[in-house]
N, C-alpha and C positions, 0 to 999 in steps of 0.2 A: 611616778606622778599619778595623782588621782584627781578626778573631776569633782569639784564641790559646786553645788547649786544652792541658790538662796531665792526664796519667794518673798515678794513684797506686795503690799496692798495700799491703796490710797483712795481718799474720797475728798471731794470739795463741794461746797455749796456757795451760791451767791444769790443775792436778791436781784430781780430784774426791774428795770425802770425805763420808761418811755424816753426816747431821744438819745439813748446811748448806743454805741456800736457793740455788736455781738461778735466775739472772736472765740472760735472753738478749734482746737487742734492746729492752731497757727493760721487758720483760714477765716477771712471775713465772711460772716453769714448775713445775708440780707434779712433784716428784721427791724421792726419799729422799736423793739426793746433790746437793751443790752445789760450787761452785768454792772452792778455797783461794786467797785473794788478800788484798792490802792494801786494795783497794776492795771493791765488791760483787761483783767477779769476772766482770762481763759481757763475756766474750771477744768476742762479736759487736760490741758497741759499741767495744771497744778496737781490734779489727782495722779497723773503719771509721774511727775517729779516726786511726790510723796511715796509712791510705790517703789520707785528706783532707790531713793534715799533710804527708805526703810529696809529694803532688801540688803543694802550694803552696810547697814548698821550706822547710818549717818544722820539719825534723828529725822526731823521733818522739814518741809519747805520753809516754814516760818523761822526756824532756827538759822537758816542760811540766807534767806531773803525776807527779813522782817518788814511787816507793813507799817512799822514806825520809822523806817528809814526813807529819807528823801531820795536816796540813790535809786530806789525801786518804784517811786511814784510814776505811774503811767507806763512802766516798762513793758516792752514787748515780751510776752511770756516765752517766745521762742528762744530768747536770750537766756532765760532761766533754765529751760530745758537743755540748752547747749552747755551751760555751766554745770548742771547736774550730771550730764553724761561725762563731762571732764572729771568731776569729782569721783564718780564711781570707777572710771577708767584708772585714775591714779591709785585707787585701792586694789587694782588688779582684776576688776570684774568687767565682763562684757554682757551686753543684753542679748538674751536668747529670744525672748518675745514679750510683747505687751498686749494685754487684752483689756478693753475698756468699754464702758457703757455710759451714755449721756441720757438723763431723764429730763425731758422737756416737752411741753404740749405743742408749742408752735414756735418757730416754723418747723416744717419737716426737714430733716437733715440728710435724707438719702442722696440728694443731688451733690452734697459736699463731702461725703464720706471718703471717696477715693482721694480727693485733694488733701484731706486731713491726714490720711494714712501716708501718702507720699511725702508731705511736708514734714511730719514728725519722724518718719523713717530716715529721711535725708539728714536731719539734725542728729539723730541717734546713731548714724552710720550702720543701719541695718536695712534689710530688704523690706519693702512695703508689705510683703507677705507675712512678715513677722510682727506687724502692727494690726490689731483688730480694733475697729471702732463700730460699736453698735448704738442704735438709738431706740428709745422707747418712750412711751408716755406713762402717766400714772392714772390713765382712764378718768381724768378730771377730778381725782382725789388729792387732797392735801394742798400744800403751798405750790407744788409744781403744777398740779392739775388746775389750779386757779390762775396760773400764769404769773405768780408772784416771785418765783425763783427757779433755779436750775441746779441740778446735781450731776456730778460726774464721778464714776468709780473706775478704778483701774487695778489690775494685778500685773505683775511682771515676774519673769524668771531671769536671774543672773547666773553666770557660771564663771569659774576661774579654774586654772590648773595650778595645783600646788604640789610640792614634793610630799610623798607619803609620810615623812617624819614631822611635818608641821602640824 
């Protein structure tokens, strides 16, 4: 048997708008602005799903959960993460770790990071220590700096055990 590892990366962007809820990492964030999206707009979970799907060679989040489908309108992104984890598990992969960054001027995310890590780790069946969530600003530059949008980036490592002859 030999260990095979695969790296994936994902990124997601959404516009922000007054009066919408803000969900990040499966956690409701107190904010006057939230993401404009077909689903709940959780850019962090979307970036993580893209990283996981990419590492497993399963295309991207849009190919599995299209924003043209009524089935996914307003869907809780934790459901998308759960389905993604199931897909990669069916391919024989397990998550080693996830590292992510959210770019947002306001609100400050530090008070929510542990809850995000715990929530996503629970869904992914891994330890919260295997999920990193970092937050940064863009120092008032660009669309994120002006408060017009949000960006999340993620990388992940998957592993599997396969016989040497495969």
